[in-house]
TORBA-681356 format. One record per residue (C-alpha): residue in three letters; residue number from 1; x, y, z. Coordinates in nm, 2 decimals, always signed. Last residue first. Example, Ala and Ser with C-alpha at 12.3 -4.5 7.8 and 13.67 -1.06 7.14 Angstrom:
TORBA-681356
   residu   num        u        v        w
      SER     2    +1.37    -0.11    +0.71
      ALA     1    +1.23    -0.45    +0.78
//
This chain:
TORBA-681356
   residu   num        u        v        w
      ASP   415    -0.09    +1.06    -1.75
      TYR   414    -0.18    +1.02    -1.38
      LYS   413    -0.51    +1.20    -1.35
      ARG   412    -0.68    +1.24    -1.01
      ARG   411    -1.06    +1.28    -1.01
      ASP   410    -1.14    +1.01    -0.75
      ASP   409    -1.51    +1.05    -0.67
      ILE   408    -1.60    +0.90    -0.33
      VAL   407    -1.97    +0.84    -0.23
      LYS   406    -2.08    +0.76    -0.58
      GLY   405    -2.43    +0.61    -0.63
      ASP   404    -2.52    +0.81    -0.93
      ARG   403    -2.73    +1.08    -0.77
      PRO   402    -2.53    +1.37    -0.91
      LEU   401    -2.47    +1.66    -0.67
      SER   400    -2.68    +1.98    -0.73
      ASN   399    -2.99    +1.85    -0.55
      THR   398    -2.96    +2.12    -0.28
      PRO   397    -2.70    +2.39    -0.35
      VAL   396    -2.34    +2.33    -0.26
      PHE   395    -2.15    +2.35    +0.07
      ASN   394    -1.77    +2.30    +0.05
      VAL   393    -1.56    +2.12    +0.31
      ALA   392    -1.18    +2.09    +0.29
      GLY   391    -0.98    +1.79    +0.39
      ARG   390    -0.70    +1.68    +0.63
      LEU   389    -0.64    +1.31    +0.67
      LYS   388    -0.68    +1.06    +0.96
      THR   387    -1.00    +0.94    +0.79
      LEU   386    -1.24    +0.95    +1.08
      GLU   385    -1.08    +1.23    +1.29
      LYS   384    -0.99    +1.44    +0.98
      LEU   383    -1.34    +1.43    +0.85
      THR   382    -1.49    +1.51    +1.19
      ILE   381    -1.26    +1.81    +1.23
      VAL   380    -1.35    +1.94    +0.89
      ILE   379    -1.72    +1.89    +0.97
      SER   378    -1.68    +2.11    +1.28
      ALA   377    -1.51    +2.38    +1.09
      ASN   376    -1.79    +2.40    +0.84
      LEU   375    -2.05    +2.40    +1.11
      GLU   374    -1.88    +2.70    +1.28
      LEU   373    -1.82    +2.89    +0.95
      LYS   372    -2.18    +2.84    +0.83
      ASP   371    -2.25    +2.74    +0.48
      THR   370    -2.63    +2.72    +0.44
      ALA   369    -2.77    +2.39    +0.56
      GLY   368    -2.79    +2.10    +0.32
      GLU   367    -2.58    +1.96    +0.03
      CYS   366    -2.22    +1.88    +0.11
      GLU   365    -1.91    +1.86    -0.10
      LEU   364    -1.62    +1.70    +0.09
      THR   363    -1.30    +1.82    -0.06
      MET   362    -0.98    +1.61    -0.05
      VAL   361    -0.64    +1.71    -0.19
      ASP   360    -0.35    +1.50    -0.32
      ASN   359    -0.05    +1.70    -0.42
      HIS   358    +0.01    +1.74    -0.80
      GLN   357    +0.16    +2.09    -0.75
      THR   356    -0.14    +2.26    -0.91
      ASP   355    -0.37    +2.06    -0.68
      HIS   354    -0.46    +1.70    -0.75
      ALA   353    -0.81    +1.56    -0.69
      VAL   352    -1.02    +1.36    -0.45
      ASN   351    -1.39    +1.45    -0.43
      LEU   350    -1.59    +1.33    -0.13
      ARG   349    -1.97    +1.33    -0.19
      ALA   348    -2.24    +1.45    +0.04
      TYR   347    -2.62    +1.45    +0.09
      GLN   346    -2.85    +1.61    +0.34
      ILE   345    -2.58    +1.75    +0.57
      GLU   344    -2.74    +1.93    +0.87
      PRO   343    -2.76    +1.60    +1.05
      HIS   342    -2.38    +1.61    +1.12
      ARG   341    -2.25    +1.29    +1.27
      LYS   340    -2.44    +1.08    +1.02
      VAL   339    -2.27    +1.27    +0.73
      VAL   338    -1.92    +1.20    +0.87
      ALA   337    -2.01    +0.83    +0.91
      ASN   336    -2.12    +0.81    +0.55
      ILE   335    -1.77    +0.94    +0.46
      GLN   334    -1.61    +0.68    +0.67
      GLU   333    -1.82    +0.40    +0.52
      PRO   332    -1.71    +0.51    +0.17
      HIS   331    -1.36    +0.42    +0.26
      VAL   330    -1.04    +0.63    +0.26
      PHE   329    -0.71    +0.43    +0.24
      MET   328    -0.40    +0.62    +0.35
      GLY   327    -0.08    +0.66    +0.15
      LYS   326    -0.14    +1.03    +0.08
      VAL   325    -0.49    +0.95    -0.04
      LYS   324    -0.58    +0.59    -0.14
      THR   323    -0.93    +0.51    -0.26
      THR   322    -1.22    +0.30    -0.16
      GLN   321    -1.48    +0.33    -0.43
      ASP   320    -1.42    -0.01    -0.57
      ALA   319    -1.18    -0.17    -0.82
      ARG   318    -0.94    +0.12    -0.75
      GLY   317    -0.70    +0.29    -0.99
      MET   316    -0.41    +0.19    -1.21
      TRP   315    -0.14    +0.12    -0.96
      GLY   314    +0.16    -0.03    -1.13
      LYS   313    +0.22    -0.20    -1.46
      LEU   312    +0.28    -0.53    -1.27
      ARG   311    +0.58    -0.74    -1.36
      ARG   310    +0.64    -1.12    -1.36
      ASN   309    +0.94    -1.27    -1.20
      THR   308    +1.26    -1.30    -1.41
      ARG   307    +1.50    -1.05    -1.25
      GLY   306    +1.77    -0.96    -1.50
      CYS   305    +1.75    -0.58    -1.48
      ALA   304    +1.61    -0.57    -1.83
      SER   303    +1.28    -0.69    -1.68
      VAL   302    +1.09    -0.98    -1.82
      GLY   301    +0.83    -1.01    -2.09
      PRO   300    +0.47    -0.90    -2.09
      ILE   299    +0.34    -0.65    -1.84
      PHE   298    +0.07    -0.78    -1.60
      MET   297    -0.22    -0.55    -1.52
      SER   296    -0.34    -0.33    -1.24
      LEU   295    -0.64    -0.23    -1.04
      ASP   294    -0.63    -0.21    -0.66
      GLY   293    -0.91    -0.35    -0.44
      THR   292    -0.66    -0.57    -0.26
      GLY   291    -0.84    -0.89    -0.31
      PHE   290    -0.68    -1.15    -0.08
      ARG   289    -0.66    -1.49    -0.25
      ILE   288    -0.53    -1.66    +0.07
      LEU   287    -0.42    -1.44    +0.36
      PRO   286    -0.23    -1.67    +0.59
      TYR   285    -0.15    -1.43    +0.88
      ILE   284    +0.07    -1.61    +1.13
      ASP   283    +0.23    -1.87    +0.90
      SER   282    +0.27    -1.62    +0.63
      PHE   281    +0.28    -1.72    +0.26
      VAL   280    +0.10    -1.43    +0.11
      THR   279    -0.17    -1.48    -0.15
      VAL   278    -0.25    -1.17    -0.35
      VAL   277    -0.53    -1.05    -0.57
      VAL   276    -0.48    -0.74    -0.79
      GLU   275    -0.81    -0.64    -0.95
      GLY   274    -0.82    -0.62    -1.33
      VAL   273    -0.67    -0.47    -1.64
      GLU   272    -0.62    -0.70    -1.93
      GLY   271    -0.28    -0.79    -2.08
      ASP   270    -0.31    -1.16    -2.00
      GLU   269    -0.67    -1.26    -1.99
      VAL   268    -0.86    -1.20    -1.66
      LEU   267    -0.87    -1.45    -1.38
      ASP   266    -1.20    -1.54    -1.22
      ASP   265    -1.30    -1.49    -0.85
      SER   264    -1.54    -1.20    -0.93
      GLY   263    -1.61    -0.85    -0.81
      PRO   262    -1.34    -0.70    -1.03
      ARG   261    -1.21    -0.95    -1.29
      VAL   260    -0.90    -1.11    -1.15
      ILE   259    -0.53    -1.04    -1.17
      GLU   258    -0.33    -1.29    -0.97
      VAL   257    -0.02    -1.25    -0.74
      LEU   256    +0.15    -1.53    -0.55
      VAL   255    +0.37    -1.38    -0.27
      GLY   254    +0.72    -1.42    -0.12
      GLU   253    +0.92    -1.37    -0.44
      ASP   252    +0.80    -1.01    -0.48
      ILE   251    +0.65    -0.91    -0.81
      ILE   250    +0.86    -0.68    -1.03
      LEU   249    +0.71    -0.33    -1.08
      GLY   248    +0.69    -0.18    -1.43
      GLN   247    +0.96    -0.05    -1.65
      ASP   246    +0.90    +0.32    -1.59
      PRO   245    +1.23    +0.37    -1.40
      LEU   244    +1.43    +0.05    -1.34
      THR   243    +1.42    -0.17    -1.03
      GLU   242    +1.05    -0.11    -0.92
      TYR   241    +0.89    -0.32    -0.65
      ALA   240    +0.60    -0.56    -0.61
      ILE   239    +0.37    -0.70    -0.34
      LEU   238    +0.55    -0.59    -0.02
      GLY   237    +0.33    -0.62    +0.29
      VAL   236    +0.02    -0.84    +0.29
      ASP   235    -0.23    -0.64    +0.50
      ALA   234    -0.07    -0.30    +0.53
      THR   233    -0.03    -0.28    +0.16
      ALA   232    +0.28    -0.27    -0.07
      TYR   231    +0.37    -0.14    -0.41
      THR   230    +0.72    +0.00    -0.42
      GLN   229    +0.86    +0.28    -0.63
      CYS   228    +1.22    +0.35    -0.72
      ILE   227    +1.43    +0.66    -0.64
      GLU   226    +1.79    +0.73    -0.74
      ILE   225    +1.87    +1.07    -0.58
      GLY   224    +2.12    +1.31    -0.75
      SER   223    +1.90    +1.62    -0.71
      ASN   222    +1.83    +1.62    -1.08
      GLN   221    +1.72    +1.26    -1.05
      PHE   220    +1.48    +1.36    -0.77
      LEU   219    +1.33    +1.64    -0.97
      LYS   218    +1.29    +1.42    -1.27
      ARG   217    +1.11    +1.16    -1.06
      ALA   216    +0.88    +1.43    -0.92
      SER   215    +0.79    +1.55    -1.27
      PRO   214    +0.72    +1.20    -1.39
      LEU   213    +0.47    +1.14    -1.10
      LEU   212    +0.54    +0.87    -0.84
      ALA   211    +0.19    +0.77    -0.74
      GLU   210    +0.10    +0.73    -0.38
      GLY   209    +0.18    +0.52    -0.07
      GLY   208    +0.52    +0.43    -0.19
      VAL   207    +0.88    +0.55    -0.22
      ILE   206    +1.22    +0.37    -0.22
      GLY   205    +1.55    +0.54    -0.17
      ARG   204    +1.88    +0.65    -0.31
      LYS   203    +2.16    +0.91    -0.28
      LEU   202    +2.06    +1.14    +0.01
      SER   201    +2.38    +1.30    +0.13
      SER   200    +2.31    +1.59    -0.09
      LEU   199    +2.07    +1.74    +0.16
      ASP   198    +2.28    +2.06    +0.22
      LEU   197    +2.07    +2.34    +0.37
      GLY   196    +2.01    +2.68    +0.21
      LEU   195    +1.68    +2.73    +0.39
      GLU   194    +1.47    +2.74    +0.07
      ASN   193    +1.67    +2.46    -0.09
      GLY   192    +1.61    +2.24    +0.22
      LYS   191    +1.24    +2.33    +0.20
      GLU   190    +1.22    +2.23    -0.16
      LEU   189    +1.40    +1.90    -0.10
      LEU   188    +1.18    +1.82    +0.20
      ILE   187    +0.86    +1.90    +0.01
      LYS   186    +0.97    +1.68    -0.28
      LEU   185    +1.05    +1.40    -0.04
      PHE   184    +0.71    +1.44    +0.11
      SER   183    +0.54    +1.41    -0.23
      PRO   182    +0.74    +1.09    -0.31
      THR   181    +0.61    +0.91    +0.00
      GLY   180    +0.85    +0.76    +0.24
      THR   179    +1.20    +0.60    +0.25
      TYR   178    +1.52    +0.80    +0.20
      VAL   177    +1.87    +0.65    +0.20
      ASP   176    +2.21    +0.82    +0.24
      PRO   175    +2.15    +0.98    +0.58
      ARG   174    +2.37    +1.28    +0.66
      ILE   173    +2.31    +1.33    +1.04
      GLU   172    +2.33    +1.72    +1.03
      ALA   171    +2.17    +1.81    +0.69
      ILE   170    +1.90    +1.54    +0.74
      THR   169    +1.82    +1.68    +1.08
      GLN   168    +1.79    +2.04    +0.96
      VAL   167    +1.56    +1.91    +0.68
      GLN   166    +1.34    +1.73    +0.93
      LEU   165    +1.32    +2.03    +1.17
      GLU   164    +1.19    +2.25    +0.89
      THR   163    +0.94    +1.99    +0.77
      GLN   162    +0.78    +1.92    +1.11
      GLY   161    +0.55    +1.66    +0.96
      VAL   160    +0.59    +1.28    +0.89
      GLY   159    +0.78    +1.00    +1.06
      ALA   158    +1.15    +1.05    +1.13
      PRO   157    +1.25    +0.71    +1.26
      PHE   156    +1.62    +0.73    +1.18
      VAL   155    +1.72    +0.38    +1.08
      ALA   154    +2.06    +0.20    +1.10
      CYS   153    +2.11    -0.06    +0.83
      GLY   152    +2.20    -0.43    +0.87
      LEU   151    +1.99    -0.56    +0.59
      ALA   150    +1.72    -0.69    +0.83
      ARG   149    +1.73    -0.35    +0.99
      ALA   148    +1.63    -0.19    +0.66
      GLY   147    +1.34    -0.43    +0.62
      GLU   146    +1.22    -0.38    +0.98
      ASP   145    +1.23    +0.00    +0.95
      MET   144    +1.05    +0.00    +0.61
      MET   143    +0.76    -0.21    +0.73
      PHE   142    +0.77    -0.04    +1.08
      GLY   141    +0.69    +0.30    +0.92
      ALA   140    +0.42    +0.16    +0.71
      PRO   139    +0.24    -0.03    +0.99
      THR   138    -0.05    +0.21    +1.06
      PHE   137    -0.14    +0.34    +1.41
      HIS   136    +0.16    +0.59    +1.43
      TYR   135    +0.50    +0.49    +1.29
      SER   134    +0.44    +0.71    +0.98
      PHE   133    +0.66    +0.68    +0.68
      THR   132    +0.95    +0.93    +0.69
      ASN   131    +1.23    +0.68    +0.72
      TYR   130    +1.58    +0.82    +0.69
      VAL   129    +1.79    +0.51    +0.63
      LEU   128    +2.16    +0.52    +0.73
      SER   127    +2.35    +0.26    +0.52
      GLY   126    +2.59    +0.02    +0.69
      CYS   125    +2.46    -0.30    +0.54
      ARG   124    +2.34    -0.22    +0.19
      VAL   123    +2.07    -0.02    +0.01
      GLY   122    +2.14    -0.04    -0.37
      VAL   121    +1.79    +0.00    -0.52
      SER   120    +1.73    -0.38    -0.53
      TYR   119    +1.84    -0.42    -0.17
      LEU   118    +1.56    -0.19    -0.05
      ALA   117    +1.30    -0.39    -0.25
      ARG   116    +1.42    -0.72    -0.11
      LYS   115    +1.44    -0.58    +0.24
      VAL   114    +1.07    -0.52    +0.23
      ARG   113    +0.96    -0.87    +0.32
      TRP   112    +0.66    -0.77    +0.54
      PHE   111    +0.78    -0.97    +0.84
      ASP   110    +1.14    -0.85    +0.80
      GLU   109    +1.25    -1.07    +1.09
      ASN   108    +0.97    -1.28    +1.22
      VAL   107    +0.81    -1.16    +1.55
      ALA   106    +0.47    -1.14    +1.38
      GLN   105    +0.30    -0.81    +1.30
      PRO   104    -0.08    -0.81    +1.30
      GLU   103    -0.32    -0.59    +1.10
      TYR   102    -0.65    -0.43    +1.21
      ILE   101    -0.90    -0.26    +0.98
      PRO   100    -1.08    +0.06    +1.10
      GLY    99    -1.18    +0.16    +0.84
      PRO    98    -0.85    +0.35    +0.84
      SER    97    -0.56    +0.13    +0.93
      SER    96    -0.50    -0.01    +1.28
      PHE    95    -0.18    -0.19    +1.38
      LEU    94    -0.09    -0.47    +1.62
      ARG    93    +0.26    -0.55    +1.73
      ALA    92    +0.51    -0.83    +1.80
      LEU    91    +0.26    -1.11    +1.81
      SER    90    +0.27    -1.43    +2.03
      SER    89    +0.05    -1.28    +2.30
      LEU    88    -0.23    -1.21    +2.05
      PRO    87    -0.28    -1.58    +1.99
      ALA    86    -0.17    -1.75    +1.67
      THR    85    -0.34    -1.86    +1.34
      THR    84    -0.47    -1.52    +1.22
      LEU    83    -0.78    -1.48    +1.00
      GLY    82    -1.03    -1.54    +1.29
      GLY    81    -1.18    -1.20    +1.25
      PHE    80    -0.86    -1.01    +1.33
      PRO    79    -0.95    -0.79    +1.63
      PRO    78    -1.22    -0.88    +1.70
      ALA    77    -1.44    -1.18    +1.60
      LYS    76    -1.75    -1.07    +1.41
      GLY    75    -1.61    -0.71    +1.35
      GLN    74    -1.31    -0.86    +1.19
      ILE    73    -1.51    -1.00    +0.90
      ALA    72    -1.72    -0.68    +0.87
      LYS    71    -1.41    -0.46    +0.85
      LEU    70    -1.23    -0.71    +0.62
      ASP    69    -1.49    -0.72    +0.35
      THR    68    -1.36    -0.43    +0.15
      LYS    67    -1.02    -0.59    +0.16
      ARG    66    -1.16    -0.88    -0.04
      THR    65    -1.15    -1.25    +0.03
      VAL    64    -1.15    -1.41    -0.31
      PRO    63    -1.33    -1.75    -0.34
      ILE    62    -1.12    -2.06    -0.39
      GLN    61    -1.21    -2.25    -0.70
      CYS    60    -0.99    -2.01    -0.89
      ILE    59    -0.68    -2.19    -0.76
      SER    58    -0.75    -2.46    -1.01
      ASP    57    -0.68    -2.22    -1.30
      ARG    56    -0.36    -2.12    -1.14
      ASP    55    -0.22    -2.47    -1.13
      VAL    54    -0.24    -2.80    -0.94
      ILE    53    -0.48    -2.74    -0.66
      SER    52    -0.69    -3.05    -0.63
      GLU    51    -0.46    -3.18    -0.36
      PRO    50    -0.57    -2.90    -0.13
      ASP    49    -0.93    -3.03    -0.14
      ILE    48    -1.15    -2.73    -0.09
      ASN    47    -1.50    -2.76    +0.06
      LYS    46    -1.41    -2.63    +0.41
      LEU    45    -1.21    -2.34    +0.26
      ARG    44    -1.40    -2.05    +0.40
      GLU    43    -1.51    -2.22    +0.72
      LYS    42    -1.16    -2.34    +0.83
      PHE    41    -1.04    -2.01    +0.67
      TYR    40    -1.20    -1.79    +0.93
      ASP    39    -1.10    -2.01    +1.23
      SER    38    -0.74    -2.03    +1.10
      ASN    37    -0.52    -2.32    +1.22
      VAL    36    -0.63    -2.64    +1.03
      GLN    35    -0.77    -2.50    +0.71
      ALA    34    -0.51    -2.23    +0.71
      HIS    33    -0.22    -2.48    +0.71
      GLN    32    -0.37    -2.69    +0.44
      VAL    31    -0.43    -2.39    +0.22
      GLN    30    -0.08    -2.26    +0.29
      LYS    29    +0.06    -2.60    +0.18
      LYS    28    -0.12    -2.58    -0.15
      PHE    27    +0.00    -2.23    -0.21
      ARG    26    +0.35    -2.32    -0.13
      GLN    25    +0.33    -2.61    -0.39
      ILE    24    +0.18    -2.38    -0.65
      LEU    23    +0.44    -2.11    -0.59
      ASP    22    +0.73    -2.36    -0.62
      THR    21    +0.61    -2.50    -0.95
      GLU    20    +0.55    -2.15    -1.08
      ARG    19    +0.90    -2.04    -0.98
      ASP    18    +1.07    -2.35    -1.13
      VAL    17    +0.87    -2.32    -1.46
      GLU    16    +0.94    -1.94    -1.49
      SER    15    +1.31    -2.00    -1.45
      ARG    14    +1.50    -1.87    -1.15
      THR    13    +1.65    -1.52    -1.14
      GLU    12    +1.50    -1.36    -0.83
      SER    11    +1.51    -1.69    -0.63
      SER    10    +1.89    -1.68    -0.65
      ASP     9    +1.92    -1.42    -0.37
      LEU     8    +1.94    -1.05    -0.30
      PHE     7    +2.03    -0.98    -0.66
      SER     6    +2.25    -0.70    -0.81
      ASN     5    +2.05    -0.41    -0.95
      ALA     4    +2.18    -0.13    -0.73
      GLU     3    +2.53    -0.27    -0.73
      SER     2    +2.54    -0.21    -1.10
      MET     1    +2.57    -0.50    -1.35
//
């Protein structure tokens, strides 16, 4: 077996019975912990007897807490809505994702459990990790940073932007590991080629925040870089990770994952698409049956890499209109806020699509006043301020947009 697919610990290869027994016991203890120490879950779980939890079917008596509800929950008791179990003074950091939604970081090593995904792709002590996830506001940069440091790696905190400076830095410091979005790695490789710079030190990495398209994977392979996908969120950290191309994503050992019918608390049948619901076993942030809003499905069988946990097919869309663009969530509430700031807009819809290079692009289509350069520019600024993403604005005739309840229309295709 190659170094890239050797195992971090024995939990990755345990039997299905042993894993399931352990997960149910950990789930039961997490419920007990949250009932005592979390103000939110004291109320949420007040009618739940932890001893009644004996299998996955019995877990369904607990209602799902959905990501789409977090803004309202947190608004009642800022910043975390009573979901955490410790005072702010005991935390390492606080983060804010679009919404806004606030996330804590405890002082635990590798709080988001990312080192398992890094290890699976061959990252080892002594590697130099070039981390292009953002360290600003959202936790993505620190997720990778903490995971790499837990493995004994040095990290260059590159963040995003400044493409020419980035490729010059890679050529000079010679990192062997890349972490970031696949689209930004593609941009870096193309810029390095344009400038005649040697980026061949990059040998492996993990990507996330957006789909890894087949064309991009082929480009990375042709460049001598072994890339695998991760599935993580700011709320729960690592959920699943890829070890072999196009063979699904293996669920992390530190979470219990369910697939439920969107908008319900009930499990779907095996092989059906549904919403990914995650329970994370954190003492500080005990999210129990947390609905991510992402759609996926379980893949039958086990991975050829030897890990025995269940696999997810990957991201298959959103269970609600909230969508992910360049690794950032965009909420309908944010688009409505744009409209409220500009009374000239009578009606609007955000379209998300791929351009000819398969990059994510946002266009806010607006009915209302005639297209004026000054107004257009002002709306573009507001859109970026509220979503943290660049987007275009296009005025269309009155009553030309469908009245079908959609605020965000995700038109991207992944086949």
